[in-house]
All heavy atoms as an XYZ file, in Angstrom:
769
protein
N       0.836     -1.162      0.000
C       0.000      0.000      0.000
C       0.893      1.241      0.000
O       1.822      1.353      0.775
C      -0.907     -0.020      1.226
C      -1.657      1.248      1.436
S      -2.928      1.208      2.733
C      -2.154      0.390      4.075
N       0.606      2.169     -0.889
C       1.353      3.413     -1.003
C       0.749      4.461     -0.083
O      -0.458      4.687     -0.094
C       1.309      3.940     -2.450
O       1.884      2.961     -3.296
C       2.050      5.233     -2.586
N       1.612      5.090      0.706
C       1.188      6.222      1.525
C       2.041      7.388      1.079
O       3.265      7.345      1.178
C       1.359      5.937      3.029
C       0.477      4.754      3.431
C       1.018      7.180      3.842
C       0.608      4.325      4.858
N       1.381      8.429      0.560
C       2.132      9.535     -0.017
C       1.354     10.842      0.111
O       0.143     10.879     -0.064
C       2.410      9.248     -1.489
C       3.272     10.285     -2.164
C       3.615      9.872     -3.574
O       2.729      9.945     -4.442
O       4.765      9.471     -3.790
N       2.098     11.897      0.408
C       1.549     13.248      0.439
C       2.386     14.088     -0.505
O       3.612     14.161     -0.359
C       1.581     13.854      1.863
C       1.095     15.291      1.851
C       0.749     13.014      2.822
N       1.746     14.666     -1.506
C       2.420     15.569     -2.437
C       2.002     16.985     -2.088
O       0.811     17.285     -2.035
C       2.035     15.263     -3.886
C       2.638     13.956     -4.341
O       3.846     13.812     -4.375
N       1.795     13.005     -4.673
N       2.996     17.841     -1.863
C       2.733     19.233     -1.525
C       3.321     20.093     -2.637
O       4.527     20.052     -2.881
C       3.353     19.618     -0.164
C       2.996     21.056      0.202
C       2.903     18.658      0.927
N       2.460     20.860     -3.297
C       2.896     21.706     -4.414
C       2.762     23.172     -4.028
O       1.721     23.604     -3.562
C       2.066     21.418     -5.653
C       2.557     22.195     -6.879
C       1.811     21.799     -8.099
N       0.614     22.643     -8.193
C      -0.262     22.562     -9.184
N      -0.113     21.676    -10.143
N      -1.306     23.346     -9.211
N       3.852     23.910     -4.247
C       3.855     25.347     -3.995
C       3.767     26.120     -5.297
O       3.278     27.227     -5.331
C       5.103     25.752     -3.213
C       5.062     25.234     -1.804
C       5.639     24.013     -1.478
C       4.411     25.942     -0.813
C       5.578     23.517     -0.186
C       4.341     25.453      0.480
C       4.924     24.240      0.793
N       4.288     25.545     -6.362
C       4.259     26.112     -7.709
C       4.470     24.928     -8.645
O       4.913     23.864     -8.203
C       5.357     27.156     -7.883
N       4.172     25.082     -9.917
C       4.319     23.947    -10.832
C       5.675     23.228    -10.752
O       5.731     22.017    -10.868
C       4.083     24.565    -12.199
C       3.107     25.670    -11.917
C       3.553     26.232    -10.589
N       6.740     23.943    -10.477
C       8.052     23.291    -10.401
C       8.526     22.980     -8.997
O       9.620     22.475     -8.799
N       7.714     23.283     -8.009
C       8.114     23.083     -6.614
C       7.131     22.141     -5.939
O       6.107     22.563     -5.404
C       8.156     24.434     -5.862
O       8.948     25.351     -6.598
C       8.745     24.259     -4.478
N       7.458     20.849     -5.999
C       6.595     19.808     -5.434
C       7.432     18.930     -4.511
O       8.541     18.530     -4.860
C       5.966     18.936     -6.549
C       5.102     17.846     -5.949
C       5.168     19.794     -7.506
N       6.895     18.639     -3.348
C       7.536     17.728     -2.404
C       6.688     16.463     -2.330
O       5.508     16.528     -2.000
C       7.643     18.382     -1.023
C       8.535     19.581     -1.011
C       8.028     20.839     -1.303
C       9.891     19.451     -0.745
C       8.846     21.945     -1.316
C      10.719     20.562     -0.757
C      10.201     21.810     -1.043
N       7.295     15.316     -2.651
C       6.615     14.019     -2.551
C       7.098     13.351     -1.279
O       8.278     13.002     -1.167
C       6.933     13.155     -3.765
O       6.373     13.727     -4.917
N       6.203     13.199     -0.337
C       6.551     12.700      0.987
C       5.898     11.356      1.257
O       4.701     11.200      1.043
C       6.108     13.707      2.043
C       6.561     15.157      1.832
C       5.809     16.080      2.775
C       8.053     15.271      2.023
N       6.686     10.417      1.724
C       6.181      9.113      2.180
C       6.512      9.025      3.661
O       7.650      8.707      4.027
C       6.839      7.970      1.412
O       6.487      8.024      0.061
N       5.560      9.345      4.526
C       5.869      9.444      5.958
C       6.348      8.135      6.567
O       5.849      7.063      6.235
C       4.549      9.892      6.578
C       3.500      9.500      5.609
C       4.139      9.557      4.256
N       7.337      8.267      7.457
C       7.835      7.103      8.185
C       7.105      6.947      9.513
O       7.070      5.853     10.063
C       9.348      7.228      8.442
O       9.603      8.428      9.191
C      10.124      7.274      7.137
N       6.543      8.036     10.006
C       5.775      8.004     11.259
C       4.363      7.489     11.016
O       3.811      7.677      9.936
C       5.663      9.412     11.845
C       6.923     10.097     12.322
C       6.609     11.539     12.690
C       7.510      9.365     13.501
N       3.780      6.882     12.020
C       2.374      6.495     11.989
C       1.724      7.121     13.210
O       2.147      6.881     14.346
C       2.211      4.963     12.023
C       2.813      4.242     10.839
C       2.073      4.599      9.550
N       2.668      3.940      8.411
C       3.429      4.535      7.495
N       3.703      5.813      7.588
N       3.919      3.861      6.479
N       0.732      7.935     12.987
C       0.065      8.656     14.067
C      -1.407      8.301     14.122
O      -2.012      7.951     13.104
C       0.179     10.169     13.838
C       1.570     10.759     13.673
C       1.471     12.236     13.307
C       2.385     10.573     14.937
N      -1.978      8.445     15.295
C      -3.423      8.325     15.435
C      -4.070      9.627     14.984
O      -3.426     10.676     14.954
N      -5.349      9.588     14.659
C      -6.011     10.784     14.137
C      -6.061     11.918     15.163
O      -5.916     13.089     14.800
C      -7.413     10.452     13.621
O      -8.228      9.995     14.664
N      -6.252     11.602     16.444
C      -6.294     12.649     17.470
C      -4.945     13.344     17.601
O      -4.880     14.575     17.672
C      -6.712     12.079     18.824
C      -8.175     11.688     18.875
O      -8.955     12.168     18.023
O      -8.537     10.893     19.760
N      -3.878     12.572     17.631
C      -2.534     13.145     17.722
C      -2.222     13.984     16.488
O      -1.650     15.069     16.587
C      -1.488     12.036     17.884
C      -0.080     12.551     18.026
C       0.962     11.445     18.155
O       0.593     10.249     18.134
O       2.146     11.789     18.254
N      -2.625     13.498     15.317
C      -2.385     14.218     14.066
C      -3.124     15.551     14.060
O      -2.558     16.590     13.699
C      -2.825     13.370     12.886
N      -4.360     15.545     14.472
C      -5.148     16.785     14.497
C      -4.599     17.777     15.521
O      -4.566     18.982     15.277
C      -6.615     16.481     14.770
C      -7.271     15.848     13.579
C      -8.707     15.558     13.805
N      -9.237     15.011     12.547
C     -10.354     14.381     12.438
N     -11.119     14.203     13.499
N     -10.761     13.913     11.281
N      -4.150     17.253     16.644
C      -3.566     18.114     17.673
C      -2.296     18.789     17.141
O      -2.099     19.988     17.305
C      -3.261     17.287     18.927
C      -2.900     18.086     20.135
C      -2.843     17.272     21.432
N      -2.425     15.895     21.295
C      -3.256     14.837     21.343
N      -4.552     15.004     21.495
N      -2.784     13.607     21.227
N      -1.441     18.027     16.423
C      -0.213     18.588     15.861
C      -0.542     19.642     14.806
O       0.072     20.712     14.791
C       0.670     17.483     15.272
C       2.005     17.986     14.839
C       3.110     18.143     15.623
C       2.377     18.418     13.519
N       4.148     18.650     14.862
C       3.726     18.827     13.574
C       1.704     18.502     12.311
C       4.410     19.302     12.466
C       2.385     18.975     11.193
C       3.723     19.371     11.274
N      -1.504     19.359     13.942
C      -1.898     20.343     12.934
C      -2.449     21.609     13.592
O      -2.157     22.725     13.144
C      -2.922     19.750     11.964
C      -2.365     18.730     10.965
C      -3.510     17.994     10.264
C      -1.449     19.397      9.954
N      -3.236     21.453     14.666
C      -3.745     22.613     15.406
C      -2.594     23.454     15.952
O      -2.588     24.682     15.827
C      -4.627     22.177     16.589
C      -5.972     21.637     16.185
O      -6.403     21.891     15.037
O      -6.601     20.959     17.025
N      -1.609     22.778     16.554
C      -0.450     23.478     17.124
C       0.323     24.226     16.040
O       0.728     25.377     16.240
C       0.475     22.491     17.827
C      -0.096     21.909     19.095
C       0.690     20.715     19.607
O       1.714     20.323     18.994
O       0.262     20.138     20.634
N       0.521     23.579     14.896
C       1.258     24.216     13.809
C       0.472     25.379     13.212
O       1.046     26.402     12.842
C       1.606     23.188     12.722
C       2.579     22.121     13.189
C       3.858     22.720     13.732
O       4.554     23.449     13.037
N       4.179     22.413     14.976
N      -0.821     25.231     13.121
C      -1.688     26.293     12.604
C      -1.487     27.565     13.425
O      -1.319     28.656     12.877
C      -3.146     25.825     12.647
C      -4.114     26.746     11.978
C      -4.382     26.634     10.620
C      -4.789     27.717     12.704
C      -5.293     27.475      9.994
C      -5.700     28.567     12.091
C      -5.952     28.445     10.727
N      -1.479     27.416     14.730
C      -1.302     28.556     15.629
C       0.146     29.060     15.577
O       0.387     30.264     15.437
C      -1.716     28.181     17.067
C      -1.353     29.278     18.052
C      -3.204     27.867     17.130
N       1.109     28.155     15.695
C       2.525     28.541     15.732
C       2.966     29.275     14.471
O       3.777     30.202     14.536
C       3.397     27.298     15.948
N       2.439     28.869     13.326
C       2.818     29.487     12.052
C       1.978     30.722     11.713
O       2.213     31.376     10.702
C       2.702     28.454     10.925
C       3.691     27.291     10.999
C       3.293     26.185     10.029
C       5.112     27.771     10.735
N       0.993     31.013     12.551
C       0.143     32.176     12.307
C      -0.743     32.023     11.075
O      -1.043     32.995     10.393
N      -1.168     30.791     10.805
C      -2.030     30.531      9.642
C      -3.375     31.220      9.835
O      -3.851     31.392     10.959
C      -2.223     29.033      9.452
N      -3.971     31.592      8.743
C      -5.247     32.308      8.761
C      -6.392     31.387      8.337
O      -6.236     30.602      7.402
C      -5.199     33.485      7.789
C      -4.180     34.539      8.148
C      -4.570     35.340      9.380
O      -5.782     35.545      9.594
O      -3.665     35.736     10.128
N      -7.570     31.506      8.999
C      -8.742     30.747      8.552
C      -9.109     31.150      7.120
O      -9.000     32.313      6.751
C      -9.839     31.168      9.527
C      -9.125     31.728     10.700
C      -7.848     32.308     10.180
N      -9.540     30.180      6.328
C      -9.860     30.429      4.933
C     -11.309     30.849      4.728
O     -11.659     31.385      3.700
C      -9.559     29.183      4.101
C      -8.132     28.733      4.249
S      -7.839     27.212      3.403
C      -6.923     27.871      2.025
N     -12.149     30.589      5.704
C     -13.574     30.881      5.585
C     -13.925     32.119      6.405
O     -13.401     32.315      7.493
C     -14.386     29.690      6.069
C     -14.092     28.441      5.256
C     -14.839     27.237      5.794
N     -14.337     26.035      5.172
C     -14.633     25.646      3.952
N     -15.422     26.366      3.201
N     -14.127     24.533      3.462
N     -14.819     32.908      5.898
C     -15.235     34.130      6.584
C     -15.847     33.832      7.950
O     -15.758     34.635      8.867
C     -16.217     34.899      5.721
N     -16.435     32.637      8.087
C     -17.054     32.265      9.355
C     -16.023     31.989     10.438
O     -16.359     31.942     11.616
C     -17.921     31.010      9.165
O     -17.089     29.885      8.897
N     -14.773     31.814     10.039
C     -13.723     31.477     10.998
C     -13.630     29.993     11.279
O     -12.715     29.536     11.952
N     -14.564     29.222     10.768
C     -14.548     27.778     10.958
C     -13.420     27.183     10.124
O     -13.253     27.533      8.964
C     -15.879     27.183     10.530
C     -15.961     25.712     10.791
C     -17.333     25.193     10.510
N     -17.342     23.774     10.815
C     -18.187     22.924     10.325
N     -19.145     23.341      9.518
N     -18.125     21.659     10.642
N     -12.652     26.277     10.722
C     -11.514     25.693     10.033
C     -11.705     24.184      9.937
O     -11.665     23.477     10.943
C     -10.181     26.015     10.758
C      -9.005     25.444      9.988
C     -10.019     27.515     10.939
N     -11.940     23.689      8.743
C     -12.069     22.258      8.500
C     -10.685     21.630      8.468
O      -9.685     22.326      8.244
C     -12.787     22.018      7.175
C     -14.156     22.684      7.026
C     -14.697     22.458      5.615
C     -15.120     22.152      8.074
N     -10.601     20.334      8.664
C      -9.304     19.651      8.680
C      -8.557     19.870      7.365
O      -7.365     20.189      7.367
C      -9.467     18.141      8.982
C      -8.126     17.429      8.866
C     -10.049     17.926     10.363
N      -9.240     19.731      6.239
C      -8.575     19.928      4.947
C      -8.069     21.368      4.811
O      -6.989     21.602      4.263
C      -9.515     19.581      3.796
N      -8.836     22.331      5.318
C      -8.398     23.731      5.297
C      -7.130     23.904      6.129
O      -6.211     24.631      5.757
C      -9.478     24.653      5.857
C     -10.723     24.714      4.994
O     -10.653     24.370      3.792
O     -11.779     25.104      5.531
N      -7.098     23.238      7.266
C      -5.941     23.338      8.157
C      -4.706     22.721      7.500
O      -3.611     23.280      7.577
C      -6.259     22.642      9.482
C      -5.362     23.065     10.609
C      -5.897     22.585     11.932
C      -7.135     23.378     12.287
N      -7.724     23.063     13.540
N      -4.883     21.591      6.833
C      -3.788     20.936      6.103
C      -3.190     21.906      5.085
O      -1.972     22.064      4.990
C      -4.306     19.650      5.422
C      -3.362     19.156      4.345
C      -4.565     18.568      6.471
N      -4.052     22.561      4.340
C      -3.623     23.516      3.323
C      -2.977     24.750      3.951
O      -1.911     25.188      3.528
C      -4.819     23.921      2.461
C      -4.565     24.907      1.328
C      -3.569     24.339      0.335
C      -5.884     25.228      0.638
N      -3.603     25.295      4.977
C      -3.097     26.508      5.612
C      -1.737     26.298      6.270
O      -0.865     27.168      6.207
C      -4.107     27.021      6.636
N      -1.533     25.152      6.893
C      -0.244     24.865      7.529
C       0.855     24.771      6.480
O       1.932     25.341      6.642
C      -0.318     23.588      8.400
C       1.065     23.113      8.819
C      -1.185     23.846      9.626
N       0.592     24.073      5.383
C       1.598     23.970      4.314
C       1.920     25.340      3.741
O       3.089     25.693      3.546
C       1.113     23.036      3.212
N       0.893     26.135      3.482
C       1.092     27.465      2.901
C       1.858     28.371      3.859
O       2.765     29.092      3.436
C      -0.254     28.078      2.529
N       1.512     28.345      5.132
C       2.188     29.186      6.114
C       3.639     28.759      6.323
O       4.517     29.591      6.511
C       1.428     29.173      7.440
N       3.886     27.467      6.278
C       5.257     26.959      6.453
C       6.123     27.305      5.250
O       7.298     27.647      5.388
C       5.229     25.448      6.676
N       5.551     27.193      4.080
C       6.287     27.502      2.853
C       7.227     26.390      2.425
O       7.542     25.474      3.198
N       7.667     26.472      1.199
C       8.562     25.455      0.639
C       9.860     25.357      1.422
O      10.437     24.272      1.570
C       8.848     25.762     -0.829
N      10.327     26.478      1.962
C      11.580     26.480      2.719
C      11.546     25.554      3.915
O      12.529     24.867      4.202
N      10.435     25.523      4.627
C      10.308     24.642      5.790
C      10.411     23.181      5.373
O      11.079     22.389      6.023
C       8.981     24.899      6.507
C       8.726     24.022      7.712
C       9.587     24.381      8.903
O      10.099     25.487      9.012
N       9.753     23.449      9.798
N       9.765     22.818      4.277
C       9.825     21.438      3.782
C      11.237     21.095      3.325
O      11.700     19.978      3.503
C       8.821     21.241      2.633
C       7.400     21.152      3.096
C       6.643     22.297      3.301
C       6.812     19.921      3.348
C       5.325     22.226      3.736
C       5.495     19.827      3.790
C       4.745     20.985      3.983
N      11.913     22.052      2.747
C      13.273     21.840      2.240
C      14.272     21.729      3.386
O      15.174     20.898      3.357
C      13.651     23.005      1.319
C      14.802     22.768      0.407
C      15.038     23.928     -0.566
N      14.003     23.992     -1.591
C      13.124     24.981     -1.733
N      13.159     26.034     -0.941
N      12.221     24.949     -2.691
N      14.130     22.583      4.406
C      15.091     22.665      5.511
C      14.947     21.580      6.555
O      15.927     21.173      7.176
C      14.933     23.997      6.253
C      15.561     25.178      5.652
C      15.514     26.381      6.609
N      14.184     26.651      7.157
C      13.267     27.394      6.548
N      13.499     27.920      5.384
N      12.084     27.603      7.117
N      13.728     21.140      6.821
C      13.479     20.298      7.996
C      12.747     19.010      7.612
O      11.516     18.955      7.616
C      12.672     21.114      9.014
C      12.622     20.477     10.391
O      12.894     19.263     10.504
O      12.278     21.197     11.349
N      13.527     17.994      7.318
C      12.957     16.706      6.888
C      12.086     16.077      7.972
O      11.063     15.463      7.667
C      14.067     15.747      6.469
N      12.467     16.236      9.241
C      11.672     15.659     10.334
C      10.312     16.357     10.422
O       9.289     15.701     10.635
C      12.421     15.781     11.658
N      10.295     17.687     10.251
C       9.037     18.430     10.266
C       8.161     17.992      9.091
O       6.964     17.763      9.250
C       9.295     19.945     10.217
C       8.053     20.751     10.384
C       7.561     21.251     11.547
C       7.115     21.132      9.361
N       6.367     21.921     11.308
C       6.079     21.869      9.968
C       7.056     20.923      7.982
C       4.997     22.392      9.255
C       5.978     21.448      7.272
C       4.964     22.172      7.912
N       8.749     17.875      7.906
C       8.013     17.463      6.709
C       7.424     16.064      6.892
O       6.286     15.802      6.489
C       8.909     17.518      5.476
N       8.183     15.165      7.514
C       7.690     13.810      7.761
C       6.510     13.847      8.730
O       5.497     13.174      8.519
C       8.812     12.932      8.310
C       8.407     11.476      8.397
O       8.065     10.887      7.342
O       8.428     10.911      9.511
N       6.617     14.664      9.765
C       5.533     14.790     10.748
C       4.284     15.404     10.094
O       3.161     14.985     10.371
C       6.010     15.654     11.923
C       5.029     15.832     13.039
C       4.810     14.507     13.765
N       3.847     14.639     14.818
C       4.109     14.445     16.097
N       5.319     14.114     16.487
N       3.166     14.561     16.981
N       4.508     16.386      9.219
C       3.389     16.986      8.486
C       2.681     15.915      7.651
O       1.459     15.773      7.724
C       3.889     18.124      7.582
C       2.819     18.661      6.668
C       1.902     19.599      7.119
C       2.698     18.207      5.354
C       0.889     20.076      6.281
C       1.699     18.676      4.517
C       0.804     19.608      4.992
O      -0.196     20.070      4.159
N       3.435     15.163      6.869
C       2.844     14.132      6.000
C       2.108     13.077      6.820
O       0.993     12.676      6.467
C       3.922     13.494      5.135
N       2.705     12.643      7.912
C       2.062     11.645      8.771
C       0.767     12.196      9.368
O      -0.246     11.489      9.456
C       3.022     11.218      9.881
N       0.791     13.461      9.742
C      -0.397     14.092     10.317
C      -1.503     14.247      9.283
O      -2.676     14.050      9.578
C      -0.030     15.459     10.902
O       0.861     15.302     11.983
N      -1.121     14.570      8.059
C      -2.101     14.736      6.987
C      -2.846     13.431      6.713
O      -4.078     13.402      6.676
C      -1.425     15.271      5.704
C      -2.351     15.157      4.499
C      -0.987     16.714      5.907
N      -2.106     12.342      6.529
C      -2.779     11.078      6.208
C      -3.621     10.577      7.386
O      -4.711     10.050      7.183
C      -1.801      9.987      5.704
C      -1.143     10.394      4.404
C      -0.755      9.622      6.723
N      -3.132     10.783      8.605
C      -3.898     10.329      9.772
C      -5.132     11.197     10.004
O      -6.215     10.671     10.286
C      -3.008     10.331     11.006
N      -4.989     12.506      9.894
C      -6.113     13.407     10.149
C      -7.209     13.261      9.099
O      -8.394     13.336      9.417
C      -5.628     14.853     10.207
N      -6.803     13.056      7.839
C      -7.792     12.921      6.760
C      -8.252     11.481      6.547
O      -9.246     11.240      5.863
C      -7.214     13.477      5.448
C      -6.942     14.982      5.427
C      -6.263     15.368      4.126
C      -8.233     15.763      5.616
N      -7.530     10.523      7.103
C      -7.887      9.118      6.934
C      -7.715      8.627      5.506
O      -8.458      7.749      5.055
N      -6.747      9.173      4.804
C      -6.482      8.821      3.402
C      -5.015      8.452      3.243
O      -4.157      8.988      3.925
C      -6.785      9.991      2.459
C      -8.170     10.519      2.568
C      -9.180      9.513      2.093
N     -10.507     10.107      2.156
C     -11.544      9.606      1.558
N     -11.450      8.516      0.850
N     -12.720     10.195      1.664
N      -4.724      7.545      2.311
C      -3.345      7.107      2.087
C      -2.601      7.966      1.082
O      -1.377      8.030      1.110
C      -3.313      5.649      1.606
C      -3.759      4.684      2.688
O      -3.635      5.014      3.882
O      -4.239      3.593      2.335
N      -3.303      8.596      0.185
C      -2.682      9.444     -0.833
C      -3.398     10.796     -0.826
O      -4.612     10.858     -0.993
C      -2.752      8.802     -2.235
C      -2.149      9.728     -3.285
C      -2.054      7.446     -2.242
N      -2.621     11.848     -0.590
C      -3.183     13.198     -0.499
C      -2.326     14.141     -1.329
O      -1.097     14.064     -1.301
C      -3.230     13.695      0.965
C      -3.817     15.098      1.050
C      -4.008     12.726      1.851
N      -2.978     15.040     -2.025
C      -2.294     16.077     -2.798
C      -2.721     17.433     -2.240
O      -3.913     17.738     -2.197
C      -2.655     15.961     -4.271
C      -1.921     16.946     -5.143
C      -2.293     16.722     -6.604
N      -1.609     17.688     -7.413
C      -0.664     17.387     -8.290
N      -0.307     16.135     -8.481
N      -0.087     18.331     -8.988
N      -1.732     18.221     -1.835
C      -1.963     19.546     -1.276
C      -1.345     20.546     -2.250
O      -0.145     20.517     -2.494
C      -1.301     19.690      0.118
C      -1.540     21.077      0.688
C      -1.794     18.609      1.065
N      -2.177     21.412     -2.813
C      -1.695     22.396     -3.780
C      -1.895     23.786     -3.191
O      -2.996     24.333     -3.230
C      -2.453     22.263     -5.100
C      -2.277     20.920     -5.749
C      -3.098     20.740     -7.014
O      -3.744     21.711     -7.471
O      -3.107     19.624     -7.538
N      -0.826     24.348     -2.650
C      -0.949     25.661     -2.028
C      -1.168     26.753     -3.075
O      -1.802     27.759     -2.758
C       0.289     26.009     -1.182
O       1.429     26.101     -2.027
C       0.511     24.969     -0.107
N      -0.671     26.540     -4.295
C      -0.802     27.567     -5.326
C      -2.222     27.669     -5.881
O      -2.612     28.718     -6.394
C       0.214     27.355     -6.459
C       0.109     25.989     -7.102
O      -0.379     25.034     -6.472
O       0.540     25.868     -8.270
N      -3.014     26.608     -5.772
C      -4.395     26.648     -6.249
C      -5.406     26.473     -5.086
O      -6.599     26.386     -5.333
C      -4.657     25.550     -7.301
O      -4.412     24.274     -6.700
C      -3.789     25.739     -8.525
N      -4.885     26.382     -3.868
C      -5.710     26.212     -2.667
C      -6.613     24.978     -2.752
O      -7.804     25.055     -2.441
C      -6.551     27.473     -2.407
O      -5.713     28.570     -2.162
N      -6.022     23.856     -3.150
C      -6.788     22.608     -3.265
C      -6.139     21.485     -2.472
O      -4.914     21.374     -2.435
C      -6.898     22.183     -4.716
C      -7.747     23.121     -5.565
S      -7.889     22.573     -7.275
C      -8.656     20.989     -7.079
N      -6.987     20.659     -1.869
C      -6.562     19.412     -1.231
C      -7.398     18.324     -1.847
O      -8.628     18.383     -1.829
C      -6.773     19.442      0.293
C      -6.420     18.102      0.914
C      -5.969     20.563      0.945
N      -6.740     17.337     -2.446
C      -7.465     16.220     -3.071
C      -6.919     14.903     -2.539
O      -5.760     14.787     -2.167
C      -7.354     16.256     -4.603
O      -5.983     16.274     -4.980
C      -8.044     17.479     -5.186
N      -7.807     13.900     -2.519
C      -7.401     12.559     -2.076
C      -8.311     11.534     -2.721
O      -9.309     11.834     -3.297
C      -7.411     12.409     -0.570
C      -8.501     13.127      0.183
C      -9.717     12.545      0.378
C      -8.286     14.412      0.694
C     -10.726     13.189      1.088
C      -9.274     15.060      1.420
C     -10.475     14.451      1.612
O     -11.467     15.084      2.321
């Protein structure tokens, strides 16, 4: 079974991540919540409600390509959190088009 998270910042800037960590959904959501706050990510909806997929996208966008490039452990934790929080084995996060697909 393939477990993969692709994060795209621009057509030529894509990170293909196969997480080595395995997390439970509660732990994954808690980590994404912490990163959302720590990175100063903004809610995407006017209501202020933040769905899990929105949080996945916002954390990647706020972190930027540099974070994925500089910190392999952080990128692995992000990918593990994404698959656990969304309950999907293959996820594509496109920060340039604001889309999350699985």
